[in-house]
Legacy VTK file of the C-alpha trace (Angstrom):
# vtk DataFile Version 3.0
C-alpha trace
ASCII
DATASET POLYDATA
POINTS 482 float
89.362 39.035 62.910
89.498 38.409 66.651
91.309 40.745 68.998
94.248 39.498 71.029
91.987 39.776 74.095
89.353 37.443 72.647
92.028 35.005 71.536
93.464 34.757 75.054
90.412 34.743 77.334
87.298 32.625 77.635
84.510 32.309 80.183
81.540 30.154 81.038
78.337 31.134 79.302
75.620 32.766 81.397
71.955 31.815 80.935
69.452 34.050 79.159
66.620 35.725 81.047
63.568 33.415 81.075
61.274 35.066 83.589
59.787 38.323 84.873
61.935 39.538 87.756
62.437 42.583 89.969
65.553 44.517 90.962
66.453 47.890 92.386
68.479 48.710 89.253
68.896 47.161 85.812
71.913 47.833 83.584
71.570 47.357 79.804
74.911 46.171 78.428
77.610 43.933 79.927
80.677 45.649 78.573
83.207 47.338 80.825
80.843 50.223 81.622
77.883 48.001 82.442
79.822 45.535 84.589
81.658 48.275 86.495
78.415 50.177 87.091
76.627 47.067 88.335
79.590 46.183 90.565
79.730 49.672 92.070
75.969 49.622 92.706
76.134 46.184 94.330
78.986 47.380 96.533
76.726 50.249 97.604
73.925 47.811 98.476
71.780 48.335 95.359
70.443 45.003 94.037
71.288 45.100 90.320
70.625 42.979 87.218
72.655 43.207 83.972
71.161 42.351 80.562
73.491 41.605 77.634
72.438 40.940 74.030
75.505 38.761 73.345
78.291 37.755 75.769
80.009 39.658 78.570
82.606 41.982 77.016
81.694 40.951 73.477
81.316 44.511 72.144
83.805 47.351 72.222
85.399 46.100 75.463
86.836 43.158 73.551
88.239 45.422 70.821
89.896 48.196 72.836
93.629 48.855 73.086
92.981 48.770 76.867
94.831 51.861 78.048
93.576 53.269 81.356
94.787 56.840 81.493
93.931 60.470 82.020
96.290 61.280 79.135
93.663 61.756 76.411
95.902 63.050 73.677
96.874 66.719 73.400
93.765 67.796 75.332
94.654 70.027 78.280
95.211 73.387 76.603
92.264 72.849 74.231
89.914 71.836 77.051
90.873 74.861 79.166
90.250 77.151 76.201
86.916 75.538 75.323
85.432 74.747 78.737
87.428 76.757 81.257
90.011 75.770 83.843
87.542 74.612 86.504
85.766 72.186 84.168
89.089 70.950 82.775
90.415 70.309 86.296
87.315 68.290 87.227
87.682 66.297 83.992
91.253 65.433 84.971
90.328 64.613 88.568
87.544 62.262 87.471
89.877 60.338 85.169
92.719 60.178 87.677
90.256 58.823 90.250
89.216 56.219 87.671
92.833 55.089 87.190
93.305 54.724 90.937
89.994 52.873 91.322
91.067 50.271 88.754
94.293 49.761 90.708
92.367 49.428 93.973
89.852 46.917 92.624
92.544 44.737 91.030
94.577 44.797 94.236
91.751 44.181 96.723
89.803 41.683 94.579
93.044 39.936 93.535
92.131 39.980 89.840
94.689 38.463 87.479
94.374 40.748 84.440
97.983 41.647 83.554
97.636 45.151 85.022
100.914 47.023 84.640
101.828 50.629 85.373
103.134 52.692 82.470
103.806 56.270 81.406
101.098 57.491 79.012
102.475 59.822 76.348
101.256 61.938 73.454
103.928 62.662 70.835
104.028 65.522 68.326
106.262 67.170 65.777
105.391 70.632 67.119
107.807 71.554 69.912
105.916 74.705 70.924
102.632 72.797 71.136
104.303 70.238 73.399
105.567 73.022 75.666
102.129 74.657 75.905
100.457 71.323 76.601
102.938 70.507 79.374
102.272 73.851 81.054
98.499 73.415 80.731
98.664 69.880 82.145
100.662 71.053 85.170
98.159 73.874 85.710
95.463 71.184 86.007
97.441 69.241 88.591
98.956 66.619 86.264
102.572 65.599 86.892
103.379 65.963 83.201
106.894 65.479 81.854
108.161 66.872 78.555
110.491 64.344 76.940
112.516 65.297 73.893
113.579 61.708 73.176
111.141 58.776 73.101
111.513 55.090 72.348
109.326 55.059 69.204
110.784 54.831 65.678
108.833 57.916 64.562
109.901 61.415 63.653
108.744 63.842 66.337
109.868 66.718 68.554
109.120 64.795 71.728
106.181 63.808 73.916
104.165 64.932 76.930
104.150 62.010 79.362
102.086 61.280 82.463
103.477 58.665 84.892
101.433 56.230 86.955
98.889 55.227 84.293
98.038 51.572 83.585
97.273 49.014 80.911
95.602 45.615 81.299
93.771 42.688 79.710
90.188 44.010 79.573
88.368 40.679 79.190
90.258 39.015 82.036
89.286 41.944 84.245
85.633 42.304 83.248
84.889 38.584 83.353
86.507 38.175 86.769
84.577 41.153 88.142
81.301 39.847 86.698
81.501 36.528 88.557
79.649 37.933 91.565
77.030 39.781 89.478
73.600 38.754 88.228
74.209 38.867 84.451
71.950 37.457 81.721
73.591 36.841 78.337
71.836 36.396 74.964
69.147 38.730 76.323
68.526 41.574 73.903
66.346 44.377 75.217
63.375 45.075 72.937
61.525 47.804 74.829
62.171 50.195 77.707
59.392 51.844 79.699
59.731 54.144 82.751
60.504 51.313 85.219
60.317 48.233 82.998
62.839 46.644 80.641
61.404 44.024 78.282
63.278 41.312 76.382
62.101 38.543 74.053
61.866 36.012 76.906
61.345 38.008 80.071
61.402 41.392 81.729
62.921 43.291 84.648
60.977 45.754 86.762
63.437 48.144 88.383
63.456 51.507 90.089
66.530 52.655 88.120
67.519 51.872 84.508
71.052 52.403 83.163
71.826 52.477 79.416
75.391 51.171 79.105
75.001 49.794 75.579
77.688 51.968 73.915
75.173 53.979 71.836
71.742 54.680 73.408
69.128 52.910 71.269
66.035 54.759 72.551
65.873 57.830 70.305
63.289 59.893 72.168
63.723 61.461 74.633
67.438 62.265 74.728
68.039 62.534 70.961
71.532 61.095 71.319
71.454 60.119 67.648
71.653 63.848 66.815
74.457 64.537 69.279
76.986 61.812 68.451
78.492 59.969 65.528
80.646 56.845 65.482
84.178 56.286 64.214
86.080 53.115 63.433
89.775 52.546 64.076
92.041 49.574 63.454
94.665 47.602 65.397
97.267 44.993 64.554
99.184 42.933 67.118
102.813 42.537 66.056
105.218 39.780 66.985
108.999 40.346 66.938
108.666 44.143 67.192
110.793 44.507 70.294
109.542 45.719 73.645
107.847 49.036 74.383
107.814 50.453 77.918
105.272 53.279 77.587
101.815 53.822 76.071
101.780 56.290 73.169
99.377 58.142 70.926
100.207 60.690 68.262
98.786 64.183 67.991
96.880 65.172 64.880
95.277 63.370 61.972
96.421 59.898 60.875
98.871 59.367 63.721
99.484 56.040 65.417
98.827 54.442 68.802
101.307 52.072 70.496
101.305 49.814 73.550
102.842 46.507 74.582
100.995 43.376 75.664
103.307 40.480 76.521
105.214 39.578 73.355
102.925 41.718 71.182
103.181 45.357 70.221
99.725 46.765 69.502
99.776 49.293 66.666
96.562 51.242 66.015
95.258 54.017 63.796
93.496 54.758 60.477
90.366 56.197 62.122
87.414 57.238 59.972
83.731 57.942 60.401
81.703 54.744 60.286
80.199 54.325 56.833
82.750 56.615 55.166
85.469 54.157 54.260
89.016 54.946 53.222
90.462 53.916 49.889
93.364 51.502 49.875
92.812 49.414 52.990
93.264 50.450 56.633
94.858 47.173 57.702
97.226 47.295 54.732
98.339 50.795 55.704
99.013 49.707 59.286
100.949 46.665 58.091
103.030 48.834 55.760
103.795 51.255 58.608
104.744 48.322 60.834
107.082 46.919 58.194
108.853 50.282 57.869
109.229 50.808 61.633
109.776 47.183 62.683
111.171 45.283 59.668
111.391 41.952 61.524
107.807 42.079 62.823
104.815 40.136 61.583
101.078 40.519 62.347
99.627 37.945 64.757
96.110 39.416 64.960
94.124 42.331 63.616
90.807 43.853 64.636
88.837 47.084 64.733
86.873 49.097 67.274
84.093 51.666 67.202
83.904 54.855 69.259
81.075 57.314 69.945
82.135 60.920 69.350
80.247 63.840 70.942
80.012 67.349 69.534
81.962 68.959 72.416
84.430 66.136 73.077
83.046 65.219 76.521
81.046 62.055 77.248
77.403 61.923 78.304
77.208 60.489 81.822
74.158 61.084 83.992
70.402 61.405 83.648
69.041 60.173 80.312
66.508 62.988 79.921
64.575 65.385 82.138
61.254 63.570 81.652
62.776 60.166 82.498
64.083 60.770 86.041
64.871 57.090 86.696
66.884 56.542 83.487
70.662 57.011 83.269
73.145 56.873 80.412
76.877 56.498 79.786
78.008 57.131 76.196
80.275 59.189 73.965
83.621 58.129 75.387
85.621 59.267 72.324
88.780 57.087 72.162
89.053 56.611 75.939
86.495 53.934 76.747
88.329 52.154 79.544
88.962 55.329 81.547
85.454 56.686 81.077
83.875 53.311 81.873
85.129 53.714 85.435
84.302 57.427 85.547
80.747 56.456 84.540
80.441 53.673 87.107
81.566 55.891 89.973
79.430 58.850 88.902
76.265 56.831 88.184
76.599 55.043 91.519
76.670 58.402 93.264
73.679 59.722 91.314
71.583 56.612 91.916
72.496 56.484 95.604
71.847 60.205 96.103
75.486 61.114 96.789
77.004 64.399 95.686
79.638 64.139 92.963
81.684 67.242 92.047
82.056 66.099 88.423
78.355 65.541 87.713
77.842 68.850 85.873
80.917 68.346 83.682
79.516 65.195 82.051
75.770 65.871 82.436
73.913 64.909 79.225
71.664 67.944 79.710
74.564 70.356 79.105
74.545 72.538 76.021
76.582 75.453 74.712
76.395 77.596 71.589
79.807 76.261 70.580
78.219 72.904 69.835
75.822 74.273 67.220
78.165 73.994 64.172
78.944 70.361 64.960
75.270 69.578 65.600
74.384 71.112 62.230
77.103 69.027 60.593
75.723 65.849 62.186
72.249 66.793 61.012
73.546 67.274 57.491
75.174 63.844 57.532
71.881 62.282 58.618
69.915 64.070 55.904
72.442 62.941 53.299
72.149 59.336 54.485
68.356 59.471 54.489
68.038 60.973 51.012
70.744 58.823 49.432
68.456 55.797 49.320
66.049 57.731 47.065
68.472 59.548 44.756
71.609 57.383 44.654
71.678 55.227 41.512
73.735 52.008 41.819
76.608 51.646 39.359
76.663 47.846 39.408
74.374 44.861 39.073
74.707 41.586 40.947
75.993 39.961 37.750
78.840 42.507 37.335
79.928 42.350 40.977
83.316 40.671 41.493
83.698 37.750 43.877
84.743 38.767 47.374
83.208 42.231 46.940
80.067 44.000 48.115
78.139 46.995 46.782
74.764 48.666 46.530
73.417 47.235 43.269
70.300 47.165 41.152
68.643 43.738 41.353
65.446 42.355 39.811
63.822 43.113 43.184
65.143 46.705 43.157
67.987 48.450 44.971
69.740 46.185 47.493
73.004 45.506 49.280
74.802 42.554 47.710
77.928 40.648 48.671
79.314 37.978 46.355
81.283 35.277 48.175
84.482 33.769 46.796
82.356 30.729 45.843
79.961 32.889 43.829
77.063 32.888 46.276
75.027 36.082 46.452
74.104 37.420 49.890
71.424 40.060 49.431
70.247 42.371 52.215
67.986 45.353 52.697
70.148 48.446 52.262
68.048 50.539 54.667
69.236 50.777 58.286
66.378 49.768 60.615
67.426 52.395 63.168
66.342 55.545 61.324
66.254 54.649 57.645
69.668 55.775 56.343
71.251 53.975 53.387
74.034 51.611 54.416
77.526 51.577 52.901
79.773 48.582 52.209
82.914 48.324 54.370
85.460 46.185 52.479
87.820 46.020 55.478
85.276 44.246 57.703
82.955 42.853 55.011
80.101 44.615 56.716
77.272 47.025 55.951
77.789 50.238 57.950
75.452 53.165 58.608
77.104 56.567 57.957
74.451 58.364 60.009
74.635 56.728 63.440
77.117 53.863 63.119
74.980 50.702 63.155
76.725 47.761 61.474
75.644 44.433 59.999
77.575 41.475 58.599
77.192 40.550 54.938
74.400 38.107 55.790
72.437 40.838 57.553
73.139 39.987 61.209
73.432 42.935 63.594
77.011 43.718 64.709
76.731 47.156 66.338
73.872 49.425 67.426
71.980 51.663 67.868
69.915 49.467 65.525
68.317 46.635 67.458
67.586 44.180 64.635
69.255 42.753 61.549
68.479 43.422 57.884
66.593 41.119 55.503
68.753 38.513 53.814
68.543 36.129 50.899
71.227 33.885 49.397
71.403 32.436 45.886
74.041 30.578 43.865
75.022 32.082 40.510
78.282 30.170 39.996
LINES 1 483
482 0 1 2 3 4 5 6 7 8 9 10 11 12 13 14 15 16 17 18 19 20 21 22 23 24 25 26 27 28 29 30 31 32 33 34 35 36 37 38 39 40 41 42 43 44 45 46 47 48 49 50 51 52 53 54 55 56 57 58 59 60 61 62 63 64 65 66 67 68 69 70 71 72 73 74 75 76 77 78 79 80 81 82 83 84 85 86 87 88 89 90 91 92 93 94 95 96 97 98 99 100 101 102 103 104 105 106 107 108 109 110 111 112 113 114 115 116 117 118 119 120 121 122 123 124 125 126 127 128 129 130 131 132 133 134 135 136 137 138 139 140 141 142 143 144 145 146 147 148 149 150 151 152 153 154 155 156 157 158 159 160 161 162 163 164 165 166 167 168 169 170 171 172 173 174 175 176 177 178 179 180 181 182 183 184 185 186 187 188 189 190 191 192 193 194 195 196 197 198 199 200 201 202 203 204 205 206 207 208 209 210 211 212 213 214 215 216 217 218 219 220 221 222 223 224 225 226 227 228 229 230 231 232 233 234 235 236 237 238 239 240 241 242 243 244 245 246 247 248 249 250 251 252 253 254 255 256 257 258 259 260 261 262 263 264 265 266 267 268 269 270 271 272 273 274 275 276 277 278 279 280 281 282 283 284 285 286 287 288 289 290 291 292 293 294 295 296 297 298 299 300 301 302 303 304 305 306 307 308 309 310 311 312 313 314 315 316 317 318 319 320 321 322 323 324 325 326 327 328 329 330 331 332 333 334 335 336 337 338 339 340 341 342 343 344 345 346 347 348 349 350 351 352 353 354 355 356 357 358 359 360 361 362 363 364 365 366 367 368 369 370 371 372 373 374 375 376 377 378 379 380 381 382 383 384 385 386 387 388 389 390 391 392 393 394 395 396 397 398 399 400 401 402 403 404 405 406 407 408 409 410 411 412 413 414 415 416 417 418 419 420 421 422 423 424 425 426 427 428 429 430 431 432 433 434 435 436 437 438 439 440 441 442 443 444 445 446 447 448 449 450 451 452 453 454 455 456 457 458 459 460 461 462 463 464 465 466 467 468 469 470 471 472 473 474 475 476 477 478 479 480 481
């Protein structure tokens, strides 16, 4: 299940770190956020090293729908009500600056990444809600347009549209931008100290350390594991679905996302909390929706992505924690990773270089309000449930009763374990306990992976790590019972 971006872009492999080196700044993670941050720092004269556990852009950057926009759904009126007009205006200004910075970099660096300008629209069946959102957007300085007719084959009352937004090929962009950067691939970070980042084969001593690894993997200080959860969503690339001129996302639960890339229409949706899987198949539901809307279409690729969700809906960008003054973090981008990757890079560059940034307080990880308490309590409850499940949950199956091509938590002669039975009848047995904080993993039939419902770590059926915050795989053992 490779994304259309991974299918259409390749790059030369970078070497792994094999020495003990020094830099002014080290960035952990070579996704869009890490590469942009390192590039901005280098442009400001800060000598920077990037460490990547896999390949450049191999994580969520390679699985995005790649919309760069300040149009973050039906957000303006809600953000004004929750955070106030001043904070909402700074949020908008930061994201509009990010859109323009992408355009500038592509133009001045002459990057071939299929960047095209599009209207970004949120559609809804509630006409009054659309009207209120348009007014709120204009109050925040957005040139929002209320359109009663849109080009999508969906039933709705219209859409709020923002012109001048862009879409692109994320891997073409990030790999081109990384060519001038000092990036080490296959270099997983194992330990972080105040000014030292250690890997299996070397280390970097740096004055500033940036965590751009999607989900911060150092639990204390910061406690980001208690302030975020992760959600999965799914995408199919359709051939023969016609041509779409705008970028669209629906308002409300179980709505769809649309954008065009060349001959492909990208259709996304079916979001759910990681580790809490839907019945019936997310890809199947998307394919059924595609067949109803575009009868002549057929899927050419399908993939999924993972997003960090914060309790107040704003990302964490800034200082990691008060007692780690040289650590910085960028996380919790909701569904808008490409836009917030640039917001993060520009803001972190200013913080590290000692420049004033008017948006720093809006995204500061140190922020807290009483309105976040219910969501924080809910996240805590989810974690407790995941931690206790391993002790009180009794498996319903054994490895002998498990069907081929299926996985489940089962009772084995060695005790409770996660088991996947291949189509050939081989048993792949793994430890069912997440190495991050000890929650019981759940089987994801869509991806054939073991997912953590507490903090979103994921592992393939053989136990290899797919997504953090866990930093290691789970024990594995294979046998043949055919």
